[in-house]
N, C-alpha and C positions, 0 to 999 in steps of 0.2 A: 181210325187206323191210318197209318202213314203210307204214302205211296213210295214207289221206288225213287222217283225224282226228289221227293222230300228228303229221303235218306242219303242218296248218292249223288244227286244232281245239284240242286240249289245250294245245299249246305257246303259242298266242296267249292263251288264257284265263289260263294261269299267268303269262305276261308282263304281262298287264293287271292281274292281282292284285298283282304285284310293283311295278308302277308306281304303283298306287293306294296301296299301303303306303308307298312312298318319298315320294309327294306329301304324305301325311298327316303323316309324321314331319317332313318339311321345314317344313310349315305350323306344326306345334307348336313346332319349334325357333325359327322366326322370331318367333312370338308370344312365346315366353319371352325371346328376346334383345331384342325391342322393349320388353317389360315391364321388363327389367333396365335398358335405356337410359333409359326414362321415370322409373324410380325412382332412377337414378344409382347402381346397385349393380354392383360389379365381380364378376368370377368368383371372386376370392379372398374377398370379403365374402359372396357367396352360399354358398361352400363352408363358411365358418364358421357361417352360419345353419343349414345342413343337417347340420352335424357330419360332413362328408365331406372328402376331400382335394380340392385345386384340380384335380388330374388327373381326378378323377371328374366334376367339373362340366364340365371341358373335354371329357370323353368324351360327356357328355349333349348338349352343344351342338355337337359336331363333325359333320362331313358325314354320316356313316352312322348316328349315334345308336344305337349298339349298346346293347341292354338298356334301351331307352326304353319303360318300361311306363306304364300309366295311373297306377299308384301313384307312380311317380317323378315324372311330370308334376304330379300333385296335390301332392306334397311340395314341389316347386320353386315351384309357384304359391302355396302357403301361405307359404313362406319369403319370397316377394316381396310378400305381401299382396294377391295377385290372386285372382280367382274366374273360372276359365275355364269355358266351356260349349261343347260340341261342337254345331256346326250344319252340316247338310248344305249342299252347294252349291245345290241346288234351293231349299231354305228360305232361304238367304242371298239368292238372286236375287229370291225373292218378297218378302222384307223390304225390299230395296233398291228395288223397283219403286215408282215414284211413284203415290200414290193419286189417282184422278181427282177434280178439284174439282167439287163439286156446285153447279150453277147454279140458285139458288132462283128466279130470274126466268124460268125456262123457259116458263111458261105465259103470260107477259105478251107483249103485242104489241111490235113493234120501236119504235113511237112511245112507248109507255110506258117502255120501258127506256132509250131515248135521252134522254127528258125527265128521268129520274132523275140522269143524269150531266152534264146541261147541254150536250149535243152539239147543234151546229147545222150545217146543210149549207152549205158554202161552195164556190162554183165555183172551179175552178182558174184561171179567167181573170179572176176578180175582182181589180181593182187597188185596194188599200186605201191607196195613197199619194196625197196630194192633187194632186201634180203631178210631172212627170218631173224627175229629178235630174240635174244636170250636174256634171262633174268640173272 
C-alpha cells in the first residue's frame, strides 16, 4: 500500500525537479541557437570549430539535449565568441524592473514647479478664436 507522501509528496517534488531541469536545458539551447543565428554560424561550421561531428552538435541542440553539461555549454559559447552568465528568474525580474524616477522638485510648491515648465491654467470654455467660423 502506498502512503500519502508516496502519492502526493515525493512524486511531485521529483516531477518539479525534472521540469526545472528541462526548462533550464531548453533555455540554454535557445540561447545557443540565438547566438548561432546572430553570428550566422551553421551547425556544420560550429562542429568544425568544436572539432566534433555535426551529429554531436545536432545532439547538443536537439529537444532533449542529452549529455548537455556546463563544460559543453562553455565550449560552445567559446566557439561562438559568446560569454554566457547564469541568472535566476528572480534576479532577471529584479533587473528588468524599471527603476523609479526621482523627482528632484518634490519639496517645491505646485506654483514653483508649474512656473518652471511654463504651464498656465486655461479654462476649457475659453474661446481663443476671434469669431465663429462658417463653412
